[in-house]
Backbone as CSV, one residue per row, in Angstrom:
resi,resn,N_x,N_y,N_z,CA_x,CA_y,CA_z,C_x,C_y,C_z
1,MET,120.755,133.822,105.708,121.284,132.663,105.001,122.484,132.112,105.753
2,ASN,122.498,130.826,105.890,123.578,130.172,106.606,124.423,129.396,105.597
3,HIS,125.680,129.796,105.411,126.562,129.166,104.428,127.628,128.332,105.118
4,GLN,127.219,127.327,105.875,128.198,126.463,106.541,128.667,125.389,105.565
5,LYS,129.954,125.088,105.624,130.512,124.032,104.780,130.336,122.694,105.478
6,HIS,130.049,121.670,104.687,129.943,120.311,105.221,131.348,119.768,105.441
7,ARG,131.611,119.237,106.597,132.970,118.810,106.938,133.209,117.309,106.799
8,GLY,132.291,116.526,106.286,132.543,115.084,106.157,132.373,114.387,107.492
9,ARG,133.451,113.801,107.994,133.387,113.066,109.261,133.326,114.020,110.436
10,SER,132.587,113.612,111.430,132.559,114.413,112.656,133.748,114.024,113.524
11,ASN,134.030,114.850,114.489,135.156,114.575,115.385,134.887,113.416,116.321
12,THR,133.651,112.940,116.393,133.326,111.840,117.292,133.558,110.478,116.654
13,GLU,133.810,110.418,115.320,134.058,109.142,114.658,135.438,108.634,115.036
14,PRO,135.556,107.308,115.210,136.878,106.755,115.532,137.823,106.902,114.345
15,SER,139.057,107.093,114.623,140.069,107.256,113.579,140.307,105.933,112.875
16,ARG,140.504,105.994,111.564,140.804,104.782,110.805,142.258,104.364,110.990
17,ASN,143.061,105.232,111.524,144.486,104.947,111.689,144.843,104.494,113.092
18,ARG,143.851,104.197,113.883,144.163,103.769,115.248,144.820,102.389,115.229
19,PRO,145.665,102.103,116.207,146.314,100.791,116.261,145.271,99.701,116.481
20,ARG,145.427,98.617,115.802,144.485,97.502,115.939,145.058,96.458,116.871
21,GLU,144.153,95.660,117.396,144.592,94.581,118.268,145.255,93.500,117.420
22,ALA,146.148,92.761,118.026,146.814,91.675,117.318,145.786,90.617,116.919
23,MET,145.992,90.041,115.738,145.085,89.017,115.245,145.399,87.699,115.937
24,GLY,144.387,87.045,116.450,144.580,85.759,117.099,144.710,84.637,116.079
25,GLU,145.226,83.515,116.521,145.424,82.353,115.651,144.119,81.864,115.023
26,PRO,143.005,81.776,115.775,141.756,81.317,115.143,141.310,82.224,113.993
27,ARG,141.422,83.532,114.174,141.027,84.461,113.106,141.964,84.338,111.909
28,TYR,143.240,84.192,112.174,144.225,84.015,111.116,143.904,82.762,110.299
29,GLN,143.652,81.655,110.987,143.332,80.390,110.306,142.042,80.522,109.494
30,ASP,141.062,81.238,110.024,139.805,81.467,109.308,140.056,82.257,108.019
31,LEU,140.893,83.282,108.096,141.220,84.073,106.906,141.966,83.233,105.869
32,ILE,142.884,82.410,106.315,143.622,81.540,105.398,142.673,80.563,104.715
33,ARG,141.742,79.975,105.464,140.749,79.066,104.865,139.907,79.796,103.829
34,SER,139.507,81.014,104.149,138.700,81.804,103.216,139.471,82.096,101.929
35,LEU,140.732,82.458,102.067,141.564,82.717,100.883,141.743,81.452,100.043
36,ASN,141.995,80.324,100.695,142.145,79.065,99.967,140.873,78.737,99.199
37,HIS,139.722,78.946,99.835,138.438,78.697,99.179,138.281,79.607,97.962
38,LEU,138.632,80.862,98.115,138.545,81.818,97.013,139.458,81.408,95.855
39,PHE,140.680,80.991,96.163,141.612,80.557,95.122,141.089,79.326,94.393
40,LEU,140.513,78.368,95.137,139.963,77.167,94.508,138.801,77.512,93.587
41,GLU,137.918,78.404,94.035,136.797,78.825,93.198,137.286,79.486,91.917
42,THR,138.280,80.344,92.052,138.836,81.036,90.888,139.454,80.040,89.924
43,GLU,140.166,79.058,90.453,140.786,78.035,89.610,139.726,77.230,88.872
44,ARG,138.653,76.846,89.577,137.563,76.089,88.942,136.885,76.921,87.860
45,ASP,136.643,78.196,88.153,136.018,79.083,87.158,136.898,79.197,85.915
46,THR,138.202,79.320,86.125,139.137,79.440,85.004,139.151,78.159,84.179
47,GLU,139.152,77.014,84.852,139.132,75.731,84.145,137.848,75.573,83.338
48,ALA,136.716,75.954,83.911,135.436,75.855,83.210,135.415,76.782,81.999
49,LEU,135.932,77.977,82.162,135.982,78.929,81.057,136.883,78.408,79.945
50,THR,138.027,77.860,80.311,138.957,77.316,79.332,138.326,76.145,78.580
51,ALA,137.627,75.273,79.288,136.959,74.136,78.657,135.878,74.615,77.686
52,ALA,135.125,75.627,78.069,134.076,76.165,77.201,134.686,76.802,75.957
53,GLN,135.774,77.543,76.133,136.449,78.157,74.987,136.996,77.083,74.053
54,ARG,137.571,76.052,74.622,138.114,74.948,73.824,137.014,74.301,73.003
55,GLN,135.873,74.073,73.624,134.762,73.447,72.917,134.271,74.326,71.763
56,ARG,134.211,75.652,71.985,133.797,76.561,70.907,134.788,76.525,69.748
57,VAL,136.069,76.468,70.046,137.090,76.419,69.002,136.965,75.122,68.205
58,ILE,136.755,74.019,68.890,136.596,72.729,68.215,135.395,72.779,67.269
59,GLU,134.283,73.325,67.741,133.099,73.438,66.894,133.375,74.314,65.679
60,GLU,134.097,75.401,65.883,134.439,76.299,64.780,135.326,75.595,63.754
61,ILE,136.282,74.811,64.236,137.162,74.054,63.337,136.346,73.050,62.532
62,LYS,135.421,72.361,63.187,134.583,71.382,62.484,133.778,72.044,61.372
63,VAL,133.217,73.217,61.670,132.434,73.940,60.665,133.325,74.327,59.491
64,LEU,134.504,74.869,59.776,135.425,75.273,58.711,135.892,74.075,57.884
65,MET,136.188,72.981,58.548,136.608,71.780,57.828,135.496,71.310,56.902
66,ASN,134.268,71.321,57.384,133.127,70.901,56.575,132.924,71.845,55.389
67,GLN,133.027,73.145,55.631,132.843,74.128,54.561,133.873,73.962,53.446
68,HIS,135.085,73.581,53.815,136.174,73.493,52.845,136.483,72.060,52.420
69,GLY,135.703,71.107,52.893,135.905,69.711,52.502,137.195,69.114,53.024
70,VAL,137.677,69.595,54.150,138.925,69.086,54.733,138.589,67.917,55.662
71,THR,139.364,66.845,55.552,139.175,65.672,56.419,140.355,65.540,57.383
72,ILE,140.208,64.658,58.328,141.294,64.377,59.281,142.509,63.854,58.500
73,GLU,142.263,63.019,57.508,143.355,62.476,56.704,144.128,63.595,56.004
74,ASP,143.419,64.650,55.579,144.090,65.782,54.941,145.055,66.458,55.917
75,LEU,144.723,66.476,57.179,145.558,67.144,58.185,146.809,66.345,58.527
76,SER,146.774,65.039,58.304,147.917,64.213,58.687,149.013,64.220,57.628
77,ASP,148.767,64.824,56.489,149.792,64.872,55.423,150.894,65.838,55.745
């Protein structure tokens, strides 16, 4: 019976802590564009979610007003 322990990474794998090359301007600009795109998408998603939530609340208010016989004029008092 051979009871060898598994050691994970082999010694031939490159180290994750090795020094990296400096990032060039084109790569930097590409990363910035990607981040800006991600932020815009997130903002649009948040706006769409907020609009959908607002619409659900409005519908709920309309139902409650109808159930209780409340009118717009009643709210202005």
